[in-house]
DOTI-880771 format. One line per field, with one value per residue (C-alpha): residue number from 1; residue in three letters; chain; y, z, x. Coordinates in steps of 0.02 Angstrom, whole numbers, padded with zeros to 5 digits. Each point is the difference from the previous one (the first is absolute). Layout:
BEGIN
resi = NUM	...;
resn = ALA	...;
chain = A	...;
y = Y	...;
z = Z	...;
x = X	...;
***
This chain:
BEGIN
resi = 1	2	3	4	5	6	7	8	9	10	11	12	13	14	15	16	17	18	19	20	21	22	23	24	25	26	27	28	29	30	31	32	33	34	35	36	37	38	39	40	41	42	43	44	45	46	47	48	49	50	51	52	53	54	55	56	57	58	59	60	61	62	63	64	65	66	67	68	69	70	71	72	73	74	75	76	77	78	79	80	81	82	83	84	85	86	87	88	89	90	91	92	93	94	95	96	97	98	99	100	101	102	103	104	105	106	107	108	109	110	111	112	113	114	115	116	117	118	119	120	121	122	123	124	125	126	127	128	129	130	131	132	133	134	135	136	137	138	139	140	141	142	143	144	145	146	147	148	149	150	151	152	153	154	155	156	157	158	159	160	161	162	163	164	165	166	167	168	169	170	171	172	173	174	175	176	177	178	179	180	181	182	183	184	185	186	187	188	189	190	191	192	193	194	195	196	197	198	199	200	201	202	203	204	205	206	207	208	209	210	211	212	213	214	215	216	217	218	219	220	221	222	223	224	225	226	227	228	229	230	231	232	233	234	235	236	237	238	239	240	241	242	243	244	245	246	247	248	249	250	251	252	253	254	255	256	257	258	259	260	261	262	263	264	265	266	267	268	269	270	271	272	273	274	275	276	277	278	279	280	281	282	283	284	285	286	287	288	289	290	291	292	293	294	295	296	297	298	299	300	301	302	303	304	305	306	307	308	309	310	311	312	313	314	315	316	317	318	319	320	321	322;
resn = MET	SER	THR	ASP	ASN	THR	GLU	SER	THR	GLU	SER	LYS	CYS	GLY	ALA	SER	THR	ASP	GLU	THR	THR	THR	ASP	ALA	ASP	ALA	THR	ALA	GLU	THR	SER	SER	LYS	CYS	GLY	ALA	SER	SER	SER	ASP	SER	SER	SER	SER	SER	SER	CYS	GLY	ALA	SER	SER	ASP	GLU	GLU	GLU	VAL	GLY	ALA	THR	VAL	ASP	ASP	PHE	GLU	ALA	ASP	PRO	GLY	ARG	LEU	VAL	ALA	VAL	GLY	LEU	GLY	PRO	GLY	GLN	PRO	GLU	GLY	MET	THR	ALA	LYS	ALA	ARG	SER	ALA	LEU	LEU	GLU	ALA	GLU	HIS	ILE	VAL	GLY	TYR	THR	THR	TYR	VAL	GLU	LEU	LEU	PRO	ASP	GLU	VAL	THR	GLU	GLY	ALA	GLU	ASP	ILE	TYR	ASN	THR	PRO	MET	CYS	GLY	GLU	VAL	SER	ARG	THR	GLU	GLU	ALA	ILE	ASP	ARG	ALA	LEU	ALA	GLY	ASN	ASP	VAL	ALA	ILE	ILE	GLY	SER	GLY	ASP	PRO	ASN	VAL	TYR	ALA	LEU	ALA	GLY	LEU	ALA	LEU	GLU	ILE	ILE	GLU	SER	LYS	GLY	ALA	THR	ALA	SER	MET	LEU	ASP	PHE	ASP	VAL	VAL	PRO	GLY	VAL	PRO	ALA	ALA	GLN	SER	CYS	ALA	ALA	ARG	VAL	GLY	ALA	PRO	LEU	VAL	ASN	ASP	THR	VAL	SER	ILE	SER	LEU	SER	ASP	HIS	LEU	THR	ASP	MET	PRO	THR	ILE	GLU	SER	ARG	LEU	HIS	ALA	THR	ALA	LYS	GLU	GLY	PHE	THR	ILE	SER	ILE	TYR	ASN	PRO	TRP	SER	ARG	LYS	ARG	ARG	GLU	ASN	TYR	GLN	LYS	CYS	CYS	GLU	ILE	LEU	LEU	GLU	HIS	ARG	ASP	PRO	GLU	THR	PRO	VAL	GLY	VAL	VAL	HIS	ALA	ALA	GLY	ARG	GLU	ASP	GLU	GLN	VAL	GLU	ILE	VAL	GLU	LEU	GLY	GLU	LEU	PRO	GLU	LEU	GLY	GLU	THR	ASP	LEU	VAL	ASP	MET	THR	THR	THR	LEU	LEU	VAL	GLY	ASN	GLU	ASP	THR	TYR	VAL	TRP	ASP	ASP	ARG	MET	VAL	THR	PRO	ARG	GLY	TYR	GLU	THR	LYS	TYR	ASP	TYR;
chain = A	A	A	A	A	A	A	A	A	A	A	A	A	A	A	A	A	A	A	A	A	A	A	A	A	A	A	A	A	A	A	A	A	A	A	A	A	A	A	A	A	A	A	A	A	A	A	A	A	A	A	A	A	A	A	A	A	A	A	A	A	A	A	A	A	A	A	A	A	A	A	A	A	A	A	A	A	A	A	A	A	A	A	A	A	A	A	A	A	A	A	A	A	A	A	A	A	A	A	A	A	A	A	A	A	A	A	A	A	A	A	A	A	A	A	A	A	A	A	A	A	A	A	A	A	A	A	A	A	A	A	A	A	A	A	A	A	A	A	A	A	A	A	A	A	A	A	A	A	A	A	A	A	A	A	A	A	A	A	A	A	A	A	A	A	A	A	A	A	A	A	A	A	A	A	A	A	A	A	A	A	A	A	A	A	A	A	A	A	A	A	A	A	A	A	A	A	A	A	A	A	A	A	A	A	A	A	A	A	A	A	A	A	A	A	A	A	A	A	A	A	A	A	A	A	A	A	A	A	A	A	A	A	A	A	A	A	A	A	A	A	A	A	A	A	A	A	A	A	A	A	A	A	A	A	A	A	A	A	A	A	A	A	A	A	A	A	A	A	A	A	A	A	A	A	A	A	A	A	A	A	A	A	A	A	A	A	A	A	A	A	A	A	A	A	A	A	A	A	A	A	A	A	A	A	A	A	A	A	A	A	A	A	A	A	A	A	A	A	A	A	A;
y = -01228	00082	00105	00126	00027	00191	00089	00181	00036	00150	00047	00027	00169	00065	-00039	-00125	-00120	-00161	-00142	-00150	-00163	-00134	-00170	00084	00110	-00120	00080	00171	00028	00132	00078	00176	00130	00151	-00033	-00083	-00178	-00119	-00147	-00063	-00135	-00112	-00005	00106	00131	-00032	00031	-00100	00138	00005	00142	00044	00063	00126	00112	00147	00009	00132	00185	00139	00042	-00170	00045	00111	00006	00128	-00079	-00077	-00021	-00115	-00036	-00118	-00081	-00090	-00141	-00013	-00169	-00101	-00017	00122	00077	00046	00111	00186	00085	00107	-00154	-00083	00159	00017	-00181	00020	00154	-00084	-00066	-00115	-00089	-00067	-00108	-00156	-00150	-00036	00179	00002	-00153	00101	00130	00002	-00055	00174	00062	-00142	00000	00188	00011	00010	-00106	-00083	-00040	-00112	-00087	-00123	00046	00102	00086	00167	00101	-00070	00011	00181	00048	-00080	00108	00157	-00040	-00027	00170	00083	-00077	00095	-00120	00026	-00132	-00067	-00100	-00097	-00076	-00068	00110	00175	00054	00085	-00148	-00125	00033	00080	00185	00051	-00116	00074	00175	-00059	-00082	00148	00110	-00123	00007	00188	00024	00089	-00046	00154	-00054	-00161	00082	-00130	-00031	-00119	-00071	-00067	-00164	-00077	-00067	-00180	00053	00094	-00130	-00138	00102	00016	-00190	-00014	00152	00159	-00042	00150	00152	00058	00022	-00135	-00052	-00110	-00119	-00121	-00160	-00069	00159	-00055	00181	00006	-00111	-00097	00089	00163	-00080	-00072	00171	00076	-00139	00021	00188	-00015	-00142	00094	00148	00008	-00021	-00124	-00087	-00051	-00129	-00026	-00154	-00096	-00168	-00067	-00160	00094	00107	-00110	00043	00182	-00053	-00103	00144	00121	-00109	-00008	00189	00033	-00123	00081	00166	-00042	-00108	-00171	00031	00154	-00017	-00022	00010	-00119	00039	-00107	00059	00139	00028	-00152	-00169	-00088	00130	-00066	00101	-00048	00092	-00089	00038	00052	-00158	-00104	00092	-00103	-00161	00080	00028	-00167	00007	00060	00146	00095	00041	00149	00048	00006	00155	-00013	00131	-00002	00092	00116	-00020	00068	-00102	-00129	-00117	00029	-00090	-00083	00170	00086	00167	00124	00144	00173	00083	00073	-00090	00113	00158	-00049	-00098	-00134;
z = -00859	-00169	-00051	-00093	00127	00002	00096	00039	00187	00106	00105	00185	-00022	-00137	-00158	-00123	-00075	-00096	00094	-00095	00093	-00047	00061	00096	00099	00145	00038	00031	00187	00003	-00117	-00067	00092	-00105	-00184	-00043	-00062	00136	-00112	-00014	-00117	00018	-00187	-00155	00039	00039	00185	00012	-00010	-00133	-00124	00034	00175	-00064	-00072	00107	00021	00095	-00012	00125	-00078	00052	00185	00089	00174	00059	-00024	00148	00023	-00075	00079	-00064	00151	00004	00127	00003	00014	00064	00188	00093	00097	-00166	-00048	00030	00129	-00139	-00103	00148	00036	-00182	-00002	00163	-00070	-00165	-00020	-00143	-00032	-00172	-00040	-00066	00105	00066	00060	00083	00099	00068	00080	00191	00079	00063	-00180	-00075	00145	-00010	-00188	-00065	-00151	-00072	-00185	-00059	-00162	-00051	-00088	-00160	00029	00014	-00114	00058	00182	-00017	-00095	00136	00131	-00105	-00033	00185	00036	-00138	00082	00160	00102	00085	-00084	00024	-00138	00072	-00059	00078	00007	-00068	-00115	-00118	-00024	-00128	00074	-00032	00046	-00180	-00071	00119	-00064	-00181	00027	00098	-00149	-00125	00095	-00017	00185	00087	00140	00095	-00014	00092	00118	-00068	00112	00007	00165	-00027	00067	00015	-00175	-00018	-00050	00163	00114	-00083	00007	00187	00014	-00077	00066	-00101	-00186	-00069	00077	-00168	-00172	-00029	-00143	00018	-00136	-00004	-00098	-00002	-00050	-00123	-00059	-00063	-00138	00035	-00131	00092	00168	-00075	-00064	00172	00082	-00121	00027	00188	00022	-00101	00119	00183	00070	00126	-00069	00087	-00104	00036	-00049	-00065	-00037	-00048	-00083	-00156	-00012	00063	-00155	00059	00154	-00102	-00119	00144	00077	-00168	-00020	00178	-00019	-00165	00088	00183	00088	00046	00180	00014	00158	-00026	00137	-00028	00108	-00016	00073	00107	00159	-00023	00085	-00138	-00009	-00058	-00015	-00080	-00065	-00150	-00138	-00170	-00077	00111	-00052	-00156	00099	00123	-00134	00027	00190	00127	00042	-00161	-00056	-00022	00184	-00009	-00023	-00061	00056	-00118	00065	-00102	-00026	00174	00098	00118	00138	00179	00154	-00105	-00062	-00168	00002	-00144	00042	-00018	-00028	00172	00009	-00138	00100	00183	00111	00102;
x = -01709	-00008	00150	-00108	-00136	-00012	-00133	-00034	00004	-00038	00149	-00032	00082	-00113	00099	-00075	00128	00015	00083	00068	00014	00125	00053	00140	-00118	00012	00169	-00077	-00018	-00138	-00125	00011	-00101	00045	-00014	00165	00004	00056	00037	00178	00061	00151	00033	00019	00132	00183	-00031	-00159	-00131	-00133	00010	-00184	00038	00126	-00136	-00054	-00190	-00099	00043	-00023	-00169	-00068	00007	-00124	00076	00127	00172	00086	00187	00132	00168	00137	00083	00167	00005	00188	00089	-00148	-00004	-00116	00146	00082	-00147	00018	-00111	-00073	-00044	-00086	-00097	-00055	-00062	-00095	-00087	-00049	-00176	00047	00166	00047	00150	00084	-00054	00176	00019	-00171	00054	00146	-00113	-00008	-00164	-00042	-00004	-00103	-00122	-00025	-00031	-00177	00046	00156	00015	00142	00046	00136	00162	-00005	-00166	00091	-00112	-00167	00056	00057	-00158	-00104	00086	-00028	-00183	-00030	00078	-00103	-00153	00035	00105	00168	00108	00176	00085	00146	00162	00158	00153	-00031	-00144	00124	00119	-00068	-00171	-00169	00012	00035	-00133	-00128	00035	-00010	-00169	-00068	00045	-00076	-00166	-00009	00030	00144	00119	-00056	-00182	00044	00124	00122	00150	00147	00064	00176	00065	00172	00044	00058	00176	00023	-00080	00102	00161	-00024	00004	00174	00093	00028	00007	-00097	00083	00068	-00081	-00131	-00114	-00154	-00061	-00147	00030	-00177	-00088	-00136	-00013	00180	00070	00160	00108	-00034	00042	00160	00050	-00026	00101	00146	00004	-00013	00123	00133	-00008	00051	-00175	-00061	-00154	-00159	-00095	-00184	-00104	00151	-00080	-00171	-00055	-00055	00157	00141	00103	00002	00097	00122	00031	00021	00136	00091	-00004	00059	00144	00048	00031	00036	00130	-00073	00056	-00113	-00107	-00187	-00129	-00144	-00152	-00155	-00167	00073	-00099	-00111	-00006	00098	00140	00169	00160	00166	00152	00076	00125	-00065	00073	-00116	-00157	-00049	-00018	-00122	-00133	-00085	00004	-00128	00113	-00034	-00177	-00117	00017	00191	00106	00180	00125	00150	00152	00110	00188	00036	-00127	00073	-00057	00056	-00065	-00138	-00061	00010	00089	00000	00118	-00076	00169	00031	00167	00069	-00035	00013	00117	-00087;
***
């Protein structure tokens, strides 16, 4: 297949667009119905997405239908029972569902069977995937764009609003709504006890949108203070040095005996949970326990382990006798 085979196509929703096909198009699960390019590439950018797909295409003027509705839905930790009732209801009401392939596979059968159409793309198609959802809504459909955890935590709710604005549309026009889900930090904390009941900061190590010097600066500042730390996406093959540097920074500021909750794939079939000491963390980087589905919960100076559970005191003991 030619990598520069570009042809003009008529969207099934009334917006004319140019779609570029590449050798990596075999990884795309479905074709675009609403004017956004559905092609995803496994090369070029640092996260594996081609730079071409990051360009926003159709504007609000390209659609003739009355706008539909767009809702960003958080699935929570993964298993159907971890989804909120409001999230399930929003998905059952949606005509079209758009999401990352792995998240689509987490949907319960009643949702997938009830949807008119499901559009999914591999990792790192965030912009094209979000634009696809918006274009479908501008074309008159009721659309849900999904993500794990919560749409406002390292997710696509903000990106959706940015793209809606860039297209000359408004959130009100699309009746845009956000349905929260249980964030990974909270679902993972529940697996190891009560590590996050005091001040907490979340940091993503494998965020392709943030350079490592900035991440390092945030880690230094956070580790110096008395915060517990939830670390998302700690290890990936392309960014393994981020994990190594993170461990160095944490050990520079925290006692090596500091408890750390390590939760892999919370709520999924391959879930693994361990509580380790901070000094043990570096050696876990090359194991199956730590990857992009893992969340690390680093205790503060008061966090301790009791009865195989992490406990971070809230401060009640200084005011009450118990």
